[in-house]
Backbone as a ProteinNet text record, in pm:
[ID]
protein_1_A
[PRIMARY]
MIKKITVITGHYGTGKTNFSVNLALNASRNGEKITVVDLDLVNPYFRTADFRELFAENSIELIAPDFANSNLDVPSVQFDLGYLAGQDRKLIIDVGGDDAGAFALGRFADSLNAYNTELDMLYIINQRRNLTENSDDAVSLMYEIETASRMKHTAIVNNTNLGYETTAEIIMQSSDFAREVSSQTGLPLRWTTCPAELAEKLSIPDIFPVNIYVRPLWCI
[TERTIARY]
18729.2	18676	18764	18703.2	18778.8	18753.8	18840.5	18828	18719.1	18696	18593.9	18616.6	18742.8	18777.3	18891.8	18877.2	18984.5	19009.1	19130.4	19169.7	19257.5	19227.3	19300.3	19377.4	19511.2	19592.9	19687.3	19758.5	19856.9	19882.4	19966	19999.7	19883	19877.3	19776.8	19782.4	19668.2	19662.8	19706.1	19727.1	19768	19650	19529.2	19410.9	19341.7	19358.5	19298.1	19146.5	19085.6	18939.6	18885.4	18946.3	18897	18912.2	19023.1	19040.8	18935.8	18909.2	18809.7	18672.5	18636.8	18506.8	18499.3	18603.6	18605.5	18600.5	18674.4	18676.4	18537.4	18470.8	18336.7	18236.9	18241.3	18148	18168.9	18293.8	18322.8	18270	18295.1	18251.8	18099.8	18033.3	17887.1	17828	17885	17834.4	17860.2	17954.2	17980	17898	17802.1	17710.8	17747.6	17855.4	17895.6	17810.7	17783.9	17722.3	17835.2	17835.3	17949.8	17909.2	17991	17982.6	18114.4	18108.5	18227.7	18230.8	18343.2	18360.8	18455.9	18408.1	18490.2	18560.6	18687.9	18765.5	18867.7	18841.2	18931.1	18885.1	18948.9	18915.1	19009	19099.2	19202.1	19170.3	19130.1	19113.5	18966.1	18918.3	18777.2	18741.1	18835.3	18808.6	18778.1	18850.9	18831	18791	18661	18617.5	18507	18500.7	18396.8	18257.8	18247.5	18116.1	18055.7	18135.8	18084.7	18003.3	17999.2	17942.2	17817.1	17743.5	17625	17526.1	17497.8	17399.2	17447.1	17572.6	17629.3	17625.9	17661.9	17660.9	17518.9	17425.2	17286.3	17232.9	17269.6	17225	17280.2	17391.4	17456.4	17447.9	17352.6	17326.5	17447.7	17528.1	17645.1	17611	17634.8	17611.4	17732	17708.1	17816.4	17806.7	17917.3	17928.2	18031.2	17991.5	18080.7	18058.9	18158.4	18140.5	18020.1	17954	17835.3	17862.8	17987.2	18018.4	18068.1	18075.7	18119.3	18020	18071.1	17991.1	17918.4	17969.2	17917.9	18033.4	18007	18117.2	18193.4	18168.1	18239.4	18322.1	18449.3	18535.6	18608.7	18557.8	18617.9	18659.5	18766.6	18815.9	18731.6	18611.2	18518.2	18462.9	18464.9	18410.3	18294	18177.2	18058.2	18014.3	18104.7	18069.1	18177.8	18144.8	18234.9	18272.7	18397.8	18441.4	18436.9	18460	18452.6	18313	18212.4	18072.9	18042	18084.3	18057.1	18123.2	18241.5	18312.9	18238.3	18158.5	18085.3	17955.7	17919.7	17796.2	17814.3	17702.1	17704.8	17728.5	17830.8	17868.4	18020.1	18079.5	18222.6	18251.9	18360.3	18397.5	18512	18499.1	18609.8	18629.7	18747.4	18773.2	18871.6	18826.5	18908.3	18970	19101.4	19171	19234.1	19240	19303.8	19450.7	19509.1	19645.3	19752	19862.9	19982.4	19954.7	20052	20035.8	19931.2	19911.6	19811.5	19672.4	19639.2	19509.7	19498.4	19611.1	19609.6	19586.4	19605.2	19580.6	19436	19341.1	19200.1	19178.7	19250.7	19240.4	19294.1	19399.3	19460.5	19365.5	19263.3	19162.9	19091.5	19083.5	19009.9	19102.4	19232.8	19330.1	19305.2	19278	19259.6	19140.3	19030.7	18909.8	18933.5	19003.3	19025.4	19130.8	19237.8	19344.1	19294.7	19186.7	19131.5	19082.8	19059.6	19010.3	19123.4	19246.5	19366.5	19358.5	19338.7	19341.6	19224.2	19124.2	19009.4	19027.6	19149.1	19174.1	19285.8	19263.6	19366.1	19387.7	19514	19546.3	19634.5	19576.6	19642.2	19706.6	19833.5	19907.5	19909	19848.9	19836.7	19958.3	20025.2	20141	20114.7	20170	20154.3	20285.1	20364.2	20495.5	20485.9	20373.2	20357	20308.4	20305.8	20264.6	20387.5	20393.9	20506.9	20531.6	20657.5	20707.6	20707	20649.3	20660.5	20702.1	20789.7	20830.9	20939.1	21002.5	21100.7	21062.3	21112.1	21069.5	21107.5	21224.6	21266.4	21166.2	21122.7	21026.3	20891.6	20849.4	20721	20721.5	20831.8	20842.4	20847.2	20922.3	20932.5	20794.3	20717.5	20583.6	20494	20508.9	20428	20450.4	20575	20604.4	20552.8	20552.8	20495.5	20345.5	20277.5	20134.5	20110.1	20194.6	20178.6	20197.5	20294.9	20318.6	20198.7	20145	20032.4	19905.7	19885	19760.9	19768.3	19891.1	19914.1	19863.5	19874.7	19834.2	19940	19940.2	20040	19975.5	20043.6	19995.6	20013.4	19928.6	19935.6	19970.9	19956.9	19986.1	19998.2	20055.7	20076	19981.6	19930.4	19855.3	19923.3	19970.7	20033.7	19924.3	19902.3	19797.9	19859.7	19974.6	20041.8	19955.7	19926.5	19842.7	19854.8	19808	19795.3	19651.1	19558	19416.9	19379.4	19309.9	19264.3	19379.3	19498.3	19613.8	19697.9	19648.4	19722.5	19733.9	19853.3	19876.4	19929	19927.9	19982.6	20131.3	20202.1	20345.4	20372.2	20289.9	20306.3	20294	20197.4	20177	20291.7	20334.3	20445.3	20572.9	20597.1	20717.9	20719.7	20602.5	20595.2	20620	20633.3	20645.3	20767.5	20882.6	21004.4	20988.6	20930.2	20903.8	20818.4	20711.2	20620.8	20692	20773.8	20846.4	20947.9	21009.9	21106.5	21037.1	20920.6	20846.1	20806.9	20762	20725.2	20845.1	20959.6	21080	21128.2	21130.2	21179.9	21090.5	20961.2	20867	20839	20869.4	20836.2	20688.6	20616.3	20472.5	20443.3	20342.6	20308.5	20246.9	20268.1	20201.7	20067.4	19960	19829.6	19773.5	19773.1	19718.8	19798.3	19791.3	19831.1	19705.9	19665.5	19544.1	19573.6	19470.1	19482	19342.3	19332.4	19202.1	19143.3	19013.4	18949.8	18978.3	18985.4	19004.1	19145.3	19239.5	19377.3	19408.1	19317.4	19345.6	19396.2	19337.3	19375.7	19510.4	19562.5	19689.3	19808.7	19783.9	19891.7	19915.4	20041.2	20077.4	20136	20070.6	20114.1	20021.9	20077.7	19990.8	19907	19793.1	19706.2	19663.8	19618.4	19566.3	19429.6	19407.3	19278.9	19225	19134.2	19079.7	18994.1	19009	18931.2	18869.4	18759.4	18699.5	18729.5	18728.3	18756.3	18624.4	18608.8	18488.4	18514.7	18638.6	18671.6	18686.3	18614.5	18619.6	18747.1	18807.3	18920.9	18880	18974.9	18948.1	18879.8	18920.5	18865.4	18721.3	18672	18533.2	18439.6	18495	18412.5	18345.6
-15343.5	-15234.6	-15110.7	-14998.2	-14874	-14787	-14688.4	-14601.1	-14496.4	-14415.7	-14312.1	-14218.4	-14183.4	-14092.5	-14153.6	-14160	-14206.5	-14098.6	-14044.3	-13941.1	-14006.3	-13981.1	-14041.2	-13932.2	-13945.3	-13846.9	-13918.1	-13838	-13895	-13803.4	-13850.9	-13776.6	-13779.4	-13678.9	-13678.5	-13809.6	-13871.3	-13988	-14118.1	-14120.6	-14245.4	-14338.8	-14290.4	-14373.8	-14352	-14232.2	-14201.7	-14217.4	-14160.1	-14161.8	-14302.2	-14378	-14514.1	-14597.1	-14576	-14646.6	-14602.2	-14472.3	-14420.5	-14480.8	-14491.5	-14548.9	-14694.9	-14771.5	-14912.3	-14926.9	-14843.4	-14849.4	-14820.6	-14719.1	-14682.8	-14794.4	-14851.8	-14958.9	-15081.2	-15118.6	-15233.3	-15211.7	-15091.7	-15063.2	-15062	-15003.8	-14999.3	-15139.6	-15223.4	-15360.3	-15443.4	-15397.2	-15464.7	-15406.1	-15321	-15268.1	-15135	-15072	-14942	-14829.2	-14725.6	-14603.6	-14513.1	-14481.6	-14414.4	-14281.8	-14180.3	-14053.9	-14033.1	-14009.5	-13978.7	-13828.2	-13766.8	-13623.5	-13602.7	-13535.8	-13503.1	-13371.5	-13379.2	-13259.2	-13232.2	-13284.8	-13261.3	-13135.9	-13024	-12896.7	-12864.3	-12957.9	-12932	-12998.4	-13125.3	-13205.2	-13219.9	-13159.4	-13168.3	-13294.5	-13383.3	-13498.3	-13626.2	-13652.7	-13776.8	-13741.9	-13742.9	-13702.9	-13793.8	-13808.4	-13891.6	-13837.4	-13707.8	-13650.2	-13713.3	-13783.9	-13852.7	-13976.3	-14013.3	-14141.8	-14130	-14022.4	-14000.5	-14116.8	-14160.8	-14266.5	-14398	-14433.1	-14555.9	-14551.6	-14437.9	-14424.3	-14433.3	-14367.5	-14370.4	-14513.8	-14592.3	-14731.5	-14815	-14769	-14843	-14770.7	-14677.4	-14605.5	-14528.6	-14476.9	-14396	-14249.6	-14167.4	-14023.6	-13958.3	-13867.5	-13796	-13648	-13590.8	-13447.7	-13394.2	-13298.5	-13246.6	-13096.8	-13024.1	-12881.4	-12858.1	-12745.8	-12715.5	-12717.1	-12687.2	-12675.6	-12805.2	-12913.6	-13042.1	-13089.5	-13147.5	-13198.3	-13088.9	-12966.8	-12859.8	-12812.4	-12710	-12657.9	-12549.1	-12537.2	-12441.9	-12518.1	-12488.3	-12551.4	-12441.9	-12409.5	-12304.3	-12362.2	-12311.5	-12365.2	-12319.2	-12374.2	-12332.5	-12453.4	-12449.2	-12557.2	-12501.7	-12563.1	-12513.4	-12605.4	-12687.3	-12777.4	-12773.5	-12825.1	-12822	-12965	-13002.9	-13138.5	-13167.7	-13067.1	-13088	-13130.2	-13065.6	-13102.1	-13242	-13272.4	-13404.4	-13515.4	-13488.2	-13589.2	-13623.8	-13531.8	-13555.6	-13632.7	-13662.7	-13735	-13885.4	-13955.8	-14100.2	-14177.5	-14138.3	-14204.6	-14199.1	-14289.7	-14285.4	-14204	-14126.2	-14037.9	-14095.8	-14090.6	-14115.7	-13987.1	-13926	-13795.1	-13810.7	-13783.7	-13793.1	-13656.2	-13644.5	-13516	-13497.4	-13373.1	-13343.1	-13378.8	-13394.9	-13442.9	-13345.3	-13402.6	-13328.5	-13227.7	-13139.5	-13042.6	-12937.7	-12909.6	-12810.2	-12852.7	-12979.7	-13028.9	-13037.4	-13059.7	-13078.7	-12949.7	-12833.9	-12708	-12698.1	-12748.6	-12746	-12828.6	-12940.9	-13025.9	-12952.7	-12874.1	-12802.9	-12709.9	-12663.5	-12575.2	-12644.9	-12778.7	-12854.9	-12938.4	-12912.8	-12997.6	-13005.5	-12893.3	-12895	-12981.2	-12968.3	-13046.1	-13195	-13231.7	-13372.7	-13434.4	-13361.2	-13414.4	-13442.4	-13379.2	-13402	-13545.3	-13615.4	-13753.1	-13853.9	-13812.3	-13888.8	-14035.9	-14127.6	-14271.1	-14317	-14231.8	-14267.2	-14221.9	-14176.4	-14120.8	-14195.9	-14229.4	-14282.7	-14183.7	-14158.1	-14077.3	-14164.6	-14212.3	-14310.1	-14241.7	-14272	-14216.1	-14319.6	-14284.9	-14375.5	-14360.3	-14471.1	-14466.5	-14554	-14512.6	-14585.3	-14571.4	-14677.5	-14672.7	-14644.5	-14671	-14647.9	-14507.3	-14421	-14283.6	-14194.1	-14110.6	-14021.6	-13932	-13910.3	-13825.5	-13893.1	-14012.8	-14087.3	-14230.6	-14247.2	-14381.2	-14440.4	-14355.9	-14409.4	-14366.7	-14439.2	-14418.7	-14280.6	-14229.3	-14098.2	-13989.8	-13990.9	-13891	-13908.5	-14032.9	-14059.4	-14011.1	-14035.4	-13994	-13842.3	-13778.6	-13632.7	-13568.8	-13621.6	-13568.4	-13590.2	-13704.9	-13732	-13626	-13588	-13487.7	-13349.3	-13320	-13193.9	-13188.6	-13301.2	-13308.6	-13288.4	-13348	-13331.5	-13185.8	-13118.7	-12977.7	-12893	-12917	-12837.8	-12863	-12987.1	-13023.8	-13006.1	-12995.4	-12989.8	-13117.1	-13228.7	-13357.7	-13462.7	-13574	-13677.9	-13805.1	-13868.9	-13995.5	-14106.6	-14207.6	-14320.6	-14451.5	-14457.2	-14582.2	-14554.8	-14654.4	-14650.1	-14750.6	-14714	-14809	-14815.2	-14933.9	-14952.8	-14975.8	-14875.7	-14881.5	-14879.8	-14945.4	-14949.9	-15023.8	-14956	-15017.1	-14940.6	-15001.8	-14936.5	-14949.1	-14926.7	-14934.2	-15072.6	-15076.5	-15203.7	-15290.4	-15231.2	-15306.4	-15365.8	-15354.4	-15406.1	-15558	-15607	-15751.6	-15788.4	-15916.4	-15962.8	-15929.8	-15935.4	-15905.2	-15759.9	-15668.2	-15526.3	-15505.2	-15569.4	-15554.9	-15618.2	-15737	-15803.8	-15720.3	-15660.1	-15580.2	-15456.3	-15411.2	-15289.9	-15317.4	-15442.9	-15478.3	-15414.7	-15420	-15361.6	-15210.6	-15146.3	-15001.7	-14967.3	-15042.4	-15016.2	-15036.8	-15141.8	-15167.2	-15056	-15002.2	-14893.9	-14768.7	-14736.7	-14620.2	-14640.7	-14759.4	-14790.9	-14778.1	-14830.4	-14825.8	-14682.7	-14602.5	-14465.7	-14376.3	-14404.4	-14320.6	-14374.3	-14502.7	-14564.6	-14596.3	-14591	-14616.7	-14758.3	-14823.1	-14958.1	-14957.1	-15065.1	-15084.5	-15151.3	-15074.1	-15124.2	-15225.7	-15187.1	-15274.2	-15261.1	-15364.9	-15359.8	-15389.1	-15295.3	-15315	-15397.5	-15459.9	-15530.2	-15544.2	-15554.1	-15582.3	-15708.4	-15707.5	-15818.4	-15952.4	-15952.7	-16079.1	-16136.1	-16054.2	-16100.9	-16144	-16122.3	-16142.3	-16282.6	-16384	-16521.6	-16559.9	-16476.7	-16507.7	-16449.4	-16370.7	-16299.8	-16355.6	-16375.6	-16425.7	-16312.8	-16196.6	-16078.9	-16062.5	-16033.8	-16015.1	-15888.2	-15888.7	-15771	-15717.9	-15809	-15770.7	-15704.7	-15597.2	-15527.3	-15527.9	-15620.3	-15626.3	-15503.4	-15448.6	-15331.3	-15352.1	-15283.1	-15271.2	-15132.5	-15117	-14986.5	-14913.8	-14802.8	-14720.9	-14587.5	-14536.3	-14408.3	-14426.2	-14343.9	-14352.9	-14287.7	-14347.8	-14282.6	-14146.1	-14052.7	-13915.5	-13910.7	-14000.1	-13994.2	-14046.3	-14100.9	-14147.7	-14047.9	-13934.7	-13835.9	-13742.2
-9584.1	-9501.9	-9518.4	-9554.9	-9567.6	-9445	-9425.3	-9309.5	-9332.4	-9231.9	-9238.2	-9356.8	-9380.9	-9491.3	-9571	-9702.9	-9791.6	-9896.4	-9895.8	-9992.3	-10097.8	-10225.4	-10337.2	-10411.3	-10416.7	-10486.9	-10585	-10663.4	-10755.4	-10873.4	-10965.1	-11085.3	-11183.1	-11270.3	-11375.6	-11454.3	-11477.1	-11563.4	-11499.6	-11368.2	-11303.8	-11279.1	-11299.5	-11280.2	-11147.1	-11089	-10958.8	-10962.3	-11064.6	-11069.6	-11091	-11181	-11202.7	-11075.1	-11002.9	-10876.1	-10775.4	-10768	-10674.3	-10700.9	-10828.4	-10865.1	-10821.2	-10847.7	-10806.8	-10655.3	-10584.9	-10439.2	-10382.7	-10439.1	-10392.8	-10420	-10539.5	-10574	-10485.6	-10463.5	-10376.8	-10235.5	-10181.4	-10045.3	-10034.2	-10133	-10131.8	-10140.1	-10223.8	-10238.9	-10114.4	-10029.9	-9902.9	-9788.5	-9822.4	-9722.8	-9662.1	-9710.7	-9657.2	-9718.5	-9639.3	-9690.8	-9739	-9868.6	-9929.8	-9992.7	-9968.4	-10040.8	-10114.2	-10244.1	-10322.8	-10347.8	-10315.6	-10337.9	-10454.6	-10558	-10673.8	-10645.6	-10608.5	-10578.9	-10689.1	-10808.2	-10920.9	-10994.4	-10961.4	-11024.8	-11139.6	-11170.5	-11270.7	-11403.5	-11399.1	-11519.9	-11555.4	-11664.2	-11700.7	-11775.6	-11801.9	-11887.6	-11811.3	-11702.7	-11628.6	-11485.8	-11456.7	-11324.1	-11273.9	-11141.4	-11082.3	-11113.5	-11143.7	-11176.1	-11300.5	-11379.6	-11498.2	-11462	-11334.4	-11295.9	-11209.2	-11224.8	-11141.4	-11150.7	-11272.3	-11290.2	-11228.2	-11253.7	-11196.8	-11044.3	-10986.9	-10842.5	-10786.8	-10853.4	-10806.5	-10804	-10904.3	-10910.5	-10795.4	-10736.9	-10629	-10494.6	-10482.8	-10356.9	-10307.3	-10400.3	-10365.6	-10388.4	-10288.6	-10301.6	-10367.4	-10461.1	-10528.7	-10497.1	-10449.9	-10426.8	-10525	-10607.8	-10711.2	-10727.2	-10781	-10808.2	-10898.9	-10881.9	-10961.7	-11110.6	-11150.5	-11291.9	-11353.2	-11274.4	-11329.9	-11434.5	-11542.8	-11654	-11729.9	-11723.6	-11808.4	-11894.6	-11977.5	-12059.3	-11985	-11854.8	-11771.2	-11669.6	-11663.4	-11563.9	-11488.3	-11370.1	-11290.1	-11155.7	-11097.3	-10970.2	-10852.1	-10838.6	-10734.2	-10661.2	-10526.8	-10445.4	-10364.5	-10377.2	-10309.1	-10196	-10144.1	-10035.7	-9929	-9811.1	-9695.8	-9658.5	-9682.8	-9653	-9503.2	-9422	-9278.7	-9236	-9292.1	-9262.2	-9314	-9436.8	-9495	-9414	-9361.9	-9283.6	-9155.2	-9107.1	-8984.3	-9002.9	-9126.4	-9153.3	-9131.4	-9127.3	-9103.2	-9232.6	-9304.5	-9428.8	-9440.2	-9515.1	-9538.6	-9664.2	-9657.9	-9767.8	-9849.9	-9981.8	-10073	-10151.7	-10139.9	-10200.1	-10315	-10436.2	-10557.7	-10585.3	-10561.7	-10568.7	-10706.4	-10753	-10880.4	-10880.3	-10998.5	-11012.3	-10965.1	-10916.3	-10878.8	-10767.5	-10741.9	-10634.8	-10668.3	-10798.5	-10838.4	-10792	-10812.3	-10768.5	-10617.7	-10549.9	-10405.1	-10328.3	-10391.5	-10321.7	-10274.2	-10353.3	-10312.6	-10187	-10176.5	-10058.4	-9935.4	-9953.7	-9842.2	-9769.7	-9839.9	-9779	-9662.8	-9670.4	-9569.3	-9480.8	-9488.2	-9418.8	-9269.1	-9204.5	-9059.9	-9020.6	-9093.5	-9062.9	-9082.5	-9191.8	-9221.7	-9130.4	-9104.4	-9018.4	-8877.1	-8837.7	-8704.7	-8687.2	-8800.1	-8791.9	-8771.7	-8793.9	-8757.7	-8799.1	-8706.2	-8736.8	-8822.6	-8840.2	-8922.8	-9067.6	-9101.7	-9235	-9305.9	-9431	-9520.3	-9633.8	-9666.7	-9783.8	-9872.5	-9981.2	-10067.5	-10187.4	-10207.7	-10321.4	-10433.4	-10546.4	-10660.5	-10751.1	-10779.3	-10869.4	-10990.9	-11103.5	-11229.8	-11306.7	-11310.1	-11373.1	-11522.5	-11582.5	-11725.9	-11757.6	-11657.5	-11677.2	-11687.9	-11791.4	-11813.9	-11692.4	-11661	-11553.4	-11416	-11405.1	-11278.7	-11308.1	-11406.8	-11448.3	-11358.4	-11275.3	-11180.6	-11039.4	-10942.5	-10804.4	-10751.3	-10790.9	-10741.4	-10781.4	-10906.6	-10953.8	-10885.2	-10869.6	-10805.6	-10660.7	-10590.4	-10449.6	-10439	-10528.3	-10526.2	-10543.5	-10636.8	-10660.1	-10537.9	-10472.8	-10354.7	-10247.7	-10226.3	-10124	-10165.9	-10295.9	-10343.2	-10314.4	-10333.4	-10304	-10154.6	-10070.7	-9926.4	-9884.5	-9944.9	-9912.4	-9950.9	-10071.1	-10120.3	-10039.7	-9999.2	-9930	-9779.1	-9725.9	-9581.2	-9512.3	-9582.9	-9529.7	-9564.6	-9491.8	-9511.3	-9564.2	-9659.7	-9712.4	-9609.3	-9619.9	-9527.3	-9596.8	-9729.5	-9801.2	-9950.8	-10020.8	-10165.2	-10231.8	-10349.3	-10432.4	-10568.9	-10606.1	-10736.7	-10840.5	-10923.2	-11025.4	-11165.4	-11180.2	-11309.5	-11410.9	-11521.3	-11624.3	-11754.8	-11860.4	-11991.5	-12038.8	-11949.4	-11985.5	-12034.1	-12146.8	-12202.8	-12252.9	-12266	-12315.3	-12200.7	-12078.1	-11963.5	-11969.1	-11939	-11933.5	-11795.2	-11764.6	-11638.4	-11628.3	-11742.1	-11744.5	-11704.8	-11751.8	-11718.7	-11568.7	-11509	-11365.2	-11286.8	-11328	-11260.2	-11268.1	-11384.7	-11404.4	-11315.5	-11270.8	-11188.5	-11040.3	-11002.9	-10860.8	-10795.3	-10862.5	-10805.3	-10788.3	-10888	-10882.7	-10760.9	-10740.8	-10628.4	-10495.1	-10486.8	-10362.7	-10335	-10439.7	-10422.1	-10368.6	-10423.8	-10375.1	-10229	-10197.5	-10059.7	-9966.1	-10008.7	-9926.1	-9905.2	-10011.3	-10002.6	-9917.8	-9915.5	-9840.8	-9700.9	-9679.7	-9552.8	-9538.4	-9650	-9648.7	-9698.1	-9642.9	-9688.5	-9827.4	-9901.7	-10030.3	-10000.7	-10006.6	-9965.4	-10065.5	-10193.5	-10296.9	-10426.4	-10507.6	-10648.4	-10729	-10812.6	-10890.8	-11015.5	-11068.6	-11195.9	-11254.9	-11387.7	-11447.6	-11386.2	-11362.2	-11291.6	-11357.4	-11490.5	-11561.8	-11547	-11494.6	-11477.8	-11334.1	-11243.2	-11101.1	-11070.3	-11133.2	-11102.4	-11163.7	-11253.3	-11318.6	-11244.6	-11140.3	-11071.9	-10932.3	-10899.2	-10767.2	-10682.8	-10684.9	-10609.7	-10489.1	-10370.6	-10253.6	-10264.6	-10199.3	-10189.4	-10326.2	-10410.4	-10541.7	-10525.3	-10598.9	-10598.1	-10741.6	-10774.6	-10911.3	-10941	-11060.6	-11100.2	-11237.9	-11259.4	-11391.8	-11444.8	-11575.3	-11635.6	-11657.6	-11587.3	-11599.5	-11668.6	-11655.9	-11717.3	-11866.7	-11942.4	-12087.6	-12142.2	-12245.4	-12310.3	-12363.5	-12368.3	-12412.2	-12546.6	-12639.5	-12774.2	-12782.5	-12669.4	-12667.7	-12603.5	-12557.5	-12486.9	-12586.9
[MASK]
++++++++++++++++++++++++++++++++++++++++++++++++++++++++++++++++++++++++++++++++++++++++++++++++++++++++++++++++++++++++++++++++++++++++++++++++++++++++++++++++++++++++++++++++++++++++++++++++++++++++++++++++++++++++++++

């Protein structure tokens, strides 16, 4: 069960969008009414707007900038997150990477923060992603995102992976890293993701099996 609003943030390339897609699909299949908001105005390559057909097949509403999936990428938002939050659906908001992407979220901070206990802001970490390979760097970036967005994270999601090359060993090796980030921030480690086919091989608590939906750049 997810809260009324779930905001997904993190470093570029940590797998925010793929996690958001999996989270939305899981919630919809469990009977939740879900709206996914694509708030990634920075990265034109990996965005939830690429999944309109998949979402439609699973009764998931997608809200995205008008220019998503076109050859125009401009920093423009034509929707009101405060209004969407008031609807009878749960929101999953996929935010652009780093503090640059979080500035767009900051525009709606007052409206979203009003939901307080009904809001989760999940910080996605991936030890195999350049520039966040150690806990100090990952934590520093998290606080930069909070400053830019004017919002506070509520939990950590360990999404350490190498795409299709992910192994159980890679995920196990990231456990200490994830615990260090959790300890330094005082935030709980909500989930550790893993490819669905590896879930039974891992003895880690709170495993979140995922499928890979985001296409590699060279396949676009």
